[in-house]
C-alpha positions in Angstrom: 0.0 0.0 0.0 1.3 3.4 -0.9 2.2 5.8 1.9 0.2 9.0 2.5 1.9 12.4 2.1 2.0 12.7 5.9 3.7 9.3 6.2 6.2 10.2 3.5 7.2 13.4 5.2 7.4 11.7 8.6 9.7 9.0 7.4 12.0 11.4 5.6 12.2 13.8 8.6 12.7 11.0 11.1 15.4 9.1 9.2 17.1 11.6 6.8 18.7 15.0 6.9 17.8 17.8 4.5 20.4 20.2 3.2 20.9 23.8 4.2 18.1 23.7 6.8 17.4 23.5 10.5 15.7 20.1 10.6 13.1 20.8 13.3 11.1 23.5 11.6 11.4 22.2 8.1 8.6 20.5 6.2 9.7 19.0 2.9 7.4 18.8 -0.1 6.5 15.1 -0.8 7.0 14.6 -4.5 5.4 11.5 -6.1 5.8 11.6 -9.9 6.4 14.0 -12.8 6.0 14.5 -16.5 7.1 17.2 -18.9 7.1 20.5 -17.0 4.8 19.3 -14.2 5.2 17.2 -11.1 2.6 16.0 -8.5 2.9 15.7 -4.8 1.9 12.5 -3.0 -1.5 13.9 -2.1 -2.1 14.7 -5.8 -1.4 18.4 -6.1 0.0 19.5 -9.4 2.9 22.0 -9.7 4.4 23.7 -12.8 8.1 23.2 -12.4 9.5 26.7 -13.0 12.9 25.8 -11.7 13.6 22.5 -13.4 13.8 21.2 -9.8 17.4 22.4 -9.0 18.0 24.1 -12.4 18.8 20.6 -13.7 15.9 18.7 -15.3 16.6 20.5 -18.6 14.9 18.1 -21.0 11.8 17.9 -18.8 10.5 15.1 -16.6 9.8 11.5 -17.6 11.3 11.3 -21.1 10.9 7.7 -22.1 14.0 7.7 -24.3 16.3 8.4 -21.4 14.4 6.0 -19.1 14.7 3.3 -21.7 18.4 3.8 -22.1 18.9 3.5 -18.4 16.9 0.3 -18.3 18.7 -1.2 -21.3 22.1 -0.4 -19.8 21.0 -1.9 -16.4 20.1 -5.1 -18.1 23.6 -5.3 -19.8 26.0 -3.8 -17.2 25.2 -1.7 -14.2 28.8 -1.0 -13.0 32.4 -1.6 -13.9 35.3 -0.4 -11.8 36.7 3.0 -12.9 40.0 1.4 -14.2 37.9 -0.4 -16.8 36.9 0.7 -20.3 33.2 0.5 -21.2 31.3 1.3 -24.4 29.1 4.0 -22.8 32.1 5.7 -21.1 34.0 6.0 -24.3 31.0 7.0 -26.4 30.0 9.7 -24.0 33.6 11.1 -23.8 33.6 11.3 -27.6 30.2 13.1 -27.7 31.3 15.6 -25.2 34.6 16.4 -27.0 32.5 17.0 -30.1 30.0 19.5 -28.5 32.2 21.4 -26.1 34.0 24.6 -27.3 37.7 25.0 -28.2 39.9 22.0 -27.9 38.4 20.5 -24.7 38.8 16.8 -25.2 39.4 14.5 -22.2 36.7 13.9 -19.6 37.1 12.9 -15.9 33.7 11.7 -14.8 32.4 12.3 -11.3 29.0 12.0 -9.7 28.2 15.7 -9.5 29.3 19.3 -9.9 31.0 19.5 -6.5 33.3 16.6 -7.3 33.9 18.0 -10.8 35.1 21.3 -9.3 37.2 19.6 -6.7 39.0 17.6 -9.5 39.3 20.7 -11.8 41.4 22.5 -9.2 43.4 19.4 -8.4 44.2 19.0 -12.1 45.0 22.7 -12.5 47.4 22.5 -9.6 49.0 19.3 -10.7 49.6 20.5 -14.3 50.7 24.1 -13.4 52.7 23.3 -10.4 51.1 26.4 -8.8 48.7 26.6 -5.9 46.3 29.6 -5.7 42.8 29.6 -7.2 41.0 32.9 -7.9 37.2 32.8 -7.4 34.3 35.2 -6.7 32.2 36.0 -3.7 28.8 35.7 -5.5 29.5 32.1 -6.5 28.5 28.6 -5.7 30.7 25.7 -6.7 29.5 22.9 -4.5 29.1 21.4 -1.0 32.2 19.3 -0.7 35.1 20.7 1.3 37.2 22.2 -1.4 34.3 23.4 -3.6 32.7 24.9 -0.5 35.8 27.0 0.0 35.7 28.0 -3.7 32.1 29.1 -3.0 31.9 32.7 -2.0 28.4 32.9 -0.6 27.6 32.5 3.1 27.1 28.8 2.9 30.8 28.4 3.1 31.1 30.0 6.6 30.1 26.9 8.6 32.9 24.9 6.8 35.7 27.4 7.5 38.6 27.3 7.7 38.6 25.6 4.3 41.3 24.7 1.9 44.2 27.1 1.6 45.0 29.2 -1.5 41.6 30.6 -2.5 41.6 34.3 -3.3 38.6 36.4 -4.3 38.2 38.6 -7.4 35.4 41.1 -8.1 31.9 40.0 -9.2 30.8 41.6 -12.6 27.4 42.5 -11.0 26.5 45.7 -12.7 23.1 46.2 -11.1 24.7 46.6 -7.7 27.4 48.9 -8.9 27.7 52.0 -6.6 29.3 54.2 -9.1 27.6 56.3 -11.8 29.4 54.6 -14.7 28.3 52.7 -17.7 28.2 48.9 -17.8 31.2 48.9 -20.1 33.2 51.0 -17.7 32.1 48.8 -14.8 33.2 45.6 -16.5 36.5 47.2 -17.5 37.1 48.2 -13.9 36.3 44.6 -12.7 39.0 43.4 -15.1 41.4 46.1 -13.9 40.9 45.1 -10.3 41.3 41.4 -11.2 44.6 42.1 -12.9 45.7 44.1 -9.8 44.9 41.0 -7.6 46.8 38.8 -10.0 49.9 41.0 -9.6 49.4 41.3 -5.8 49.2 37.6 -5.4 51.9 36.8 -7.9 51.1 35.2 -11.2 53.7 32.5 -10.5 51.6 31.3 -7.6 48.2 31.2 -9.3 47.1 28.0 -11.0 43.6 29.0 -12.2 40.7 31.4 -12.2 37.5 29.5 -11.5 34.1 31.2 -12.2 30.6 30.3 -13.0 30.2 31.5 -16.6 26.8 32.8 -15.6 26.4 33.0 -11.9 23.5 30.8 -10.8 22.0 30.7 -7.3 23.7 34.0 -6.4 21.7 36.0 -8.9 21.9 35.1 -12.6 24.7 37.6 -13.1 25.4 38.0 -16.9 28.7 39.7 -17.7 29.4 41.4 -21.1 31.3 39.8 -23.9 34.1 42.3 -23.4 34.4 41.2 -19.8 34.9 37.5 -20.7 37.2 38.2 -23.6 39.3 40.3 -21.2 39.3 37.6 -18.6 40.5 35.1 -21.1 43.2 37.5 -22.2 44.4 38.0 -18.6 44.7 34.3 -18.0 46.7 33.9 -21.2 48.9 36.9 -20.4 49.9 35.6 -17.0 49.9 31.8 -17.7 46.8 31.0 -15.7 44.3 28.3 -16.5 40.7 29.5 -17.0 38.2 27.0 -15.4 34.5 27.6 -16.3 31.9 26.1 -14.0 29.0 25.3 -16.4 27.2 22.9 -14.0 24.1 25.0 -14.0 24.4 27.2 -17.1 25.5 24.4 -19.5 23.5 22.1 -21.8 21.1 24.6 -23.4 20.1 26.5 -20.3 21.2 29.9 -21.9 20.2 29.1 -25.5 23.7 27.7 -26.4 25.2 24.3 -25.6 27.4 26.1 -23.2 27.2 29.6 -21.9 30.8 30.5 -22.8 29.7 30.3 -26.5 27.9 33.6 -26.1 31.3 35.2 -25.4 33.4 33.4 -28.1 35.8 32.0 -25.6 36.8 28.6 -24.5 38.2 27.5 -21.1 41.2 25.3 -20.4 38.9 23.2 -18.1 35.1 23.1 -17.9 33.0 21.5 -15.3 29.5 20.2 -15.8 26.7 18.1 -14.2 22.9 18.8 -13.8 21.9 19.1 -17.5 24.4 16.5 -18.5 21.9 13.8 -17.6 19.0 16.2 -16.8 19.3 14.7 -13.3 17.9 11.3 -14.5 21.0 9.8 -13.0 23.9 11.4 -11.0 26.9 12.4 -13.2 29.4 15.2 -13.3 32.4 15.9 -15.5 35.6 17.8 -15.6 36.7 18.1 -19.2 40.2 19.4 -20.0 41.9 20.7 -23.0 44.0 18.4 -25.3 47.2 19.9 -23.9 46.2 19.4 -20.3 45.1 15.8 -21.1 48.5 15.1 -22.8 50.3 16.1 -19.5 49.0 12.9 -17.9 50.4 10.7 -20.7 53.6 10.7 -18.6 52.4 12.0 -15.3 50.2 10.2 -12.8 46.6 11.6 -12.5 46.3 11.6 -8.7 42.5 11.5 -8.7 40.0 8.7 -8.5 36.4 7.9 -7.6 34.7 4.6 -7.0 31.8 5.6 -9.2 33.8 7.5 -11.9 32.3 6.8 -15.3 29.3 4.9 -13.9 27.7 2.9 -16.6 24.1 3.8 -15.8 24.9 7.5 -15.6 26.9 7.5 -18.8 24.0 5.8 -20.6 21.6 8.4 -19.3 23.9 11.2 -20.5 24.2 9.8 -24.0 20.5 9.5 -24.3 20.0 13.0 -22.8 22.4 14.6 -25.3 20.6 12.8 -28.1 17.3 14.2 -26.8 18.8 17.8 -26.9 19.7 17.1 -30.6 16.6 15.3 -31.7 14.2 17.8 -30.2 16.4 20.8 -31.0 16.1 21.9 -27.4 19.2 24.2 -27.6 17.6 26.2 -30.4 14.2 26.0 -28.6 15.7 27.5 -25.4 17.1 30.4 -27.4 13.7 31.0 -29.1 11.6 30.6 -25.9 14.2 32.6 -24.1 13.3 35.6 -26.3 9.6 35.2 -25.5 10.3 34.8 -21.8 12.5 37.9 -21.8 9.8 40.0 -23.4 7.2 38.8 -20.9 9.5 39.3 -17.9 10.3 42.8 -19.1 6.6 43.6 -19.2 6.2 42.4 -15.6 9.2 44.6 -14.6 7.5 47.6 -16.2 4.2 46.8 -14.4 5.5 46.1 -10.9 7.5 48.7 -9.0 8.8 46.0 -6.7 10.9 44.6 -9.5 14.3 46.3 -9.4 15.9 44.2 -12.1 15.1 41.2 -14.2 18.0 39.3 -15.8 17.6 36.7 -18.5 19.6 34.7 -21.0 17.9 31.8 -22.7 15.7 30.1 -20.1 17.8 31.2 -17.3 16.3 34.2 -15.5 15.7 35.9 -12.2 13.6 38.6 -10.6 15.4 40.9 -8.1 12.9 42.6 -5.8 13.5 45.9 -4.1 11.6 48.2 -1.7 12.6 51.2 -3.8 13.9 51.3 -7.3 15.9 54.5 -6.8 17.8 53.3 -3.7 17.7 49.6 -4.8 17.1 48.6 -1.2 16.5 44.8 -1.5 13.2 43.3 -0.4 15.3 41.1 1.8 19.0 41.8 2.7 21.9 39.7 1.6 22.0 36.4 3.7 18.5 37.3 5.1 17.1 35.2 7.9 13.9 34.9 9.9 11.7 38.0 9.9 13.9 39.6 7.2 12.4 37.1 4.8 8.8 38.1 5.6 7.9 39.5 2.2 9.8 36.8 0.2 8.1 34.1 2.3 4.7 35.5 1.5 5.6 35.3 -2.2 7.0 31.7 -1.8 3.7 30.7 0.0 1.7 32.3 -2.8 3.6 30.3 -5.4 3.1 27.1 -3.4 -0.6 27.7 -2.8 -1.1 28.3 -6.6 0.9 25.3 -7.8 4.1 27.0 -9.0 7.5 25.6 -7.9 10.6 27.8 -8.0 13.6 28.8 -6.1 13.3 31.8 -3.7 16.5 33.1 -2.3 17.0 36.4 -0.3 15.3 39.1 -2.5 15.3 37.0 -5.6 13.2 34.3 -7.3 14.0 32.3 -10.4 12.3 31.4 -13.6 14.3 28.4 -15.0 11.8 26.0 -16.6 12.6 22.8 -18.5 13.7 23.6 -22.1 10.8 21.7 -23.5 8.3 24.2 -22.1 5.7 25.7 -24.5 4.5 29.3 -24.7 1.2 28.3 -23.1 2.9 26.7 -20.2 5.2 29.7 -19.7 2.2 32.0 -19.7 0.5 29.7 -17.2 3.4 30.2 -14.8 4.0 33.8 -15.5 0.4 34.6 -14.7 1.0 33.2 -11.2 4.2 35.3 -11.0 2.2 38.4 -12.0 -0.2 38.0 -9.1 2.6 37.2 -6.7 4.3 40.5 -7.6 1.1 42.3 -6.5 2.0 41.2 -3.0 5.6 42.5 -3.3 4.3 45.9 -4.6 2.4 46.4 -1.3 5.8 46.7 0.4 7.4 49.2 -1.9 8.2 52.5 -0.1 8.5 55.9 -1.7 
C-alpha cells in the first residue's frame, strides 16, 4: 500500500537529513511523480516546475528515451570499476569532445558538480605546479570541502577554515554597482581590479581562475562579452588556467550548448553536471583541453572515484544529449528565451517591486526591491527569519497556486525545462504576476 503524504514526510524527517536547513522547523514537499514541465505531490497536487527542480531537469520530466536507455544499460552492465573501459564511457567522452568549445577533449567523470570542481582545481594545480585559485564572492561551486571554499556565498562560513590558497576577485554584478558609470566602464574596472589582484598575489603562484560562466544561485549575473574576452586574455597573459563552471548554465540553459559560446571564448577546463543527464542519474564531469590531457600521458593523475564513469549514468547522459539534438532543445531554449525575456520585461514595467530582471535563454531571475531608486533589497543579503517576511509571502503564494521555483533572499528564479511551451510559460507567469502584487504592497517611496 502506498504511503500517505504525511507518512512520507514523517519517514523522511525521522530518518534523513535535509540540506541547508534546520531540521526541526522544516517541512519537505512530498513529490510523487512528474511528466514534462509538471510534477505531482503524494497527495495529488500538481505543480508547474518553474525551476527544473534544482536548475537541472533540462529536458523535462519522464522522457521515455532516457528511461529506456537506463533500463537497457542496467540489463547489460550496471557497474564496472573505474579502471575499466566501457562502451558507454567511451562514447560519452567522444560526444562531449564534439559538442564542447575549443579543444576540450578528455573527460574525468564524477557523480556531480561539486566533485567536478574539486578535481578541476586538483588537475590545474598538478599541471601548473602552482597553488592559488581565484574565485568570486557571489558564486556557488558545491558542497564538498574544497568546492565549498571556492564558493563565495555565506554557505561556506560553517565549513571554514577551508582549503588554503583561494583568493577572491570582483563580481561583474552591474546592477549593484555603486558608481555612476556605464556597464562597459564597470566591466573594465572589474578586469582592472582582477589584474591588480593577480599582480598582488603573484602570477607565478596562481594555478587558475574559476568562475561560473553565468552566476547561478547567487543572482543570474550576466557579464558582457568584453568582460569575458578580457578575462580570457588576462589568463593567457599571466599563464593561468581558466576554469569555467557550467554545472548550472550548461546544456542549453542559456540558449547555447554552453554559456561561454555567447562570449566566443573557450576555457582550459570546464565542469558540468545537472543538464548532462538532466538529473535522470547522478553524473558530473571535468573536461580538460587536449594539452592538459596530454600532460597525464607521462604524469600520474592523482585522482579517483569509485563511481567514476558509472555505466548507468553514462548511458543516461548519452540518451539525454541525443534528446537535446533530436528535439532541438538548444535552439528551442534560445527561441523561448526571447519570448520569456519580453514577458518578464513587461512584468518589470508593471510592478514597482521589480528592481531588475535578468535573463539569458531560459535562465532568469527577478530581483525585488523596496525602492527602485535606492535599490534597497526586499530582503537583505543572507537574510534570515523576519527579514524574509515578504519573500516568504511570495513563496507561499507560489506554493498555494501550484508553482514551484527557487526563492533566495530578495530573488526568485524562472528556469523551466527547455521543452516548455509558450502556453505553459504563460501559465506560470500569470501566477508570478499575481505574486508580484504582494511585493508591490511593500514598496516604499
